[in-house]
Each structure stands twice: as C-alpha cells, then as structure tokens.
N, C-alpha and C positions, 0 to 999 in steps of 0.2 A: 178593527182588533187585530192584531197582527199576530196569528200564532205560527210555528216554530213548523219546520217542516214533517215531522210525524206525530205531529199533535194525535191523540186519540178522541179528547173531548174539545168543543166547542164552549162559547159563554151558556148555551142552553141543555148541552149535556151537561154538565158539572152542576148547575144549579138543581135538575134532573135529580141527580146522583145522590147528593146532600140532603135533598125533598125526604130519597125513600128511607136514607139510612135516618133523620130527624128525626121527620112525620110519620113516615107507615112502619120504623121500629127492623127494618131489611138488618141485616148483619155486613160489613165490612168487605168478608170475603164475597156473601150473595152478590152485593153492589156489584163490588167491582168484575166479578166474572157476567154479571149481565151487562156491564156495559165494556168488556173487553178491555181489563184495565187491571195493574198489580193493584193489593189490597195497603199497602204503603201510600200510591199514587190517591187511593180514593179513600185513603184516611187527610191527608194533605188539604182536600177540598171539603169535606167536609169540616175540618178544621179551623178554614179560613171562612166558607159559610157561617158557622157558627159565629165566629168574631168579628169579621164587618158584613155582612147579607153576600147579596148579588155584586155588592161592589168589588167585595175582597176576591173575584174569581178569575181577575184581569191576571194575563201575563205581567210578571215583575221582574225589572232588570237582575241579570245576574251580578250585578256591580256588588262587592261589599257596602255596607255604611258607616263603617270606619278603618283608614288605614293603617296597617300596625306601623311602618315607618314611610310616611309622606315625604314627598319630594320638600325642602325647606325652599322659604323663597329667596335666599342669595342662591342657592344650586340652580333655579330657575333663572334668576339675572344672571347668572356667569353662562348659563345655555345661552340664552337672548342675544347676548354681547357677542359670543363667538358665534353664531348665526348671523350676526351682523356683520361682522367681518369673513362672511363668506363661509367658513369653515363646513365639512358637511356632517350629517348625523352617526357617521361612525367615527368620525374623528372629535365631535363633541363629546359621544359615550367614552372612547379610549381618556381623554382627557380629563373627563369629569367623573371618571368611575361609573356612572351611571351606565344601566343597560341598553341598548338602542331602542326597544319599546316604549321605554319612560322617556328619552329624548325626541322622540319623534311624538307622542302624545303631549309632550310641553311643546313643540314645536306646531304641530296642530292648533291646539289652542291660541297659541301668542299666532296662528296666523302667518307665520314663518317657514310653514313646509316646503312651500316652492320658492325656485331663484327669483321668477317672476314675481313675487311677492315683495323681495327686498328692495326692489327698484319699482313702484308702481307709476303706470304710463303719463305722460304728463297731459296737460288738459289742453284739447284741443282750440287753438286759437282762432276761430271762424271771423272772415273779416265781411264786415255787412256796411254795406250804405247808408247814408246820412239822408238821404232824400230816393224816395221812391223812382225806377227809371222805366221807360217803356220799350215793348217789343214789338217791333216794325215786324209788319205782315205787309202782304200783299195790298189788304184793302187800306191799312191804317197808310202806306206810301201814296195812294191814289187818291186817299182824300186830302193827306199834306202837299200834294202838289198841284191841288185843282181838278185833276180829274175826277169825272161822273161816272158813278159805280153803278151799274143796271143789275139786279139780282135777277135770276131765269124767270119768276112771276113776271118782270118789266119787260124782258127781253120776248117774251111770249106775248106780251101786251101790245109793245112795237111794232110785232113782226106782222099784224094788221093793216100796218102805217104803207106810204106808198111805197114801192118797189123802189130799192138802192137806198132805203135809209140806212144810217149804220147805227151799230145799239156797243155799248163800251160795256167789257167782261172785267171783272178782275185783272186776270191775266193778259187773253189775246185781246184783237178786238176783230169781229166778224160781221159781214155781212147779212141784212135779215135776207132773211125769203123772202119773195113776193107775196102779195095777199091774194083769197081767192077776188076778188074786188077788182082788183087791176089786171088778175089775168082775162076775167072776163072781160073789162073792157076793152083790153088788147083785140080779142077776138073778136068783138063786136066793130072796134077800127077796122079789121083784117076785114069782113064783113063788106063792112060798108065801099070802102075803097076798093075792094076787087067789084063791086054792083055799078058801082060809077065809071069803072073802067071799060066796062063791057058794055 
C-alpha cells in the first residue's frame, strides 16, 4: 500500500475507525478525535467501509473518472506527427493550442518524450564463426608438437630416478635433482676408492 506523506491512518486504522462507528455506535466526532483526524475524514472512511468493506479503504487515484474535454484522436495524431519531425513539446503546444502538460502527457503515452526514442538504437550484428575454434595454450602447443608434458606429481616421481635425468615441464626444461639413493651410492664409491688407495 502506497500511503501519502502525511497520512494519519493506515488500512488497519481506517478499519478500526469504521468498526467503532458502525459496531460500537461511536459518533463521528468522538471517533475522529480518538484517531486524531477530522470528522469529514472519519465520515469518508466510514462511508467507504459501509459500501465496499475492507477492500474500499485503500487509496484511490485523484484522476477524474470522466474528462470534460478529452483530447481528440486527430489532435493526438497531429502531436505524434510533429514530434516525429523533431518538434519540441513547447513548439507543438503553441502550434496545436494544447497546454504543455497535455502535450507532455501525450508524448509520454506514445513513448516519444525523449529524442532517443525517435531513433531507436540499431540492432548489433555480432559475427559468429561457423565452426568451433581452438585456443592455443602451452600444453596444447606441446601436445601438438609431440613434446612430452610432465605434471608436478610425475616430476616428483621421476626425481627419484638416476641423477642427470631430464624432465619436461610445460614452459621450461629443468634438470631433476639427484635422488637419495644415488647420493648414497656415490658416498659408498668414494669410501671404497679412498680405502683402496690407502
């Protein structure tokens, strides 16, 4: 529910006011004083509650149900034609004899109140390839060139091989570090050679 800025009563308050007057027999003046509104306002909500029940207690539009002199279809067509010729609202009002508010309301209803509405944006033509295409990465390049790619887990496993083995990575080629077994074998060889020399 969209209440106006200084509304004293909500839907619940309006219903309670009407029930006190109709159900409890309270006078309009006493009911209006208890709800801090005028007797005229209290009479309005009581009348609406009596006619339509709780559904009639909502806010209504201030627009009149009937217009004394509605704008004819010929004038509306003329306003649209002049607007499409890029006339301003003030110039159209001066030419047709309508008020600026009426011209503005007609243009807003026709969705021609802005200049950009006169020339809608063209539809963007996007180019799409007929077939799918491939995005090259370092791995796809290495696979197409026949190179072997080693993941980090595979590289750690290969590092246990003999010293001096080569492992292929996606971007660079690095020499694997010697394993513990090869280091121990080298140490034993050194011990053996030193003992024989003595």
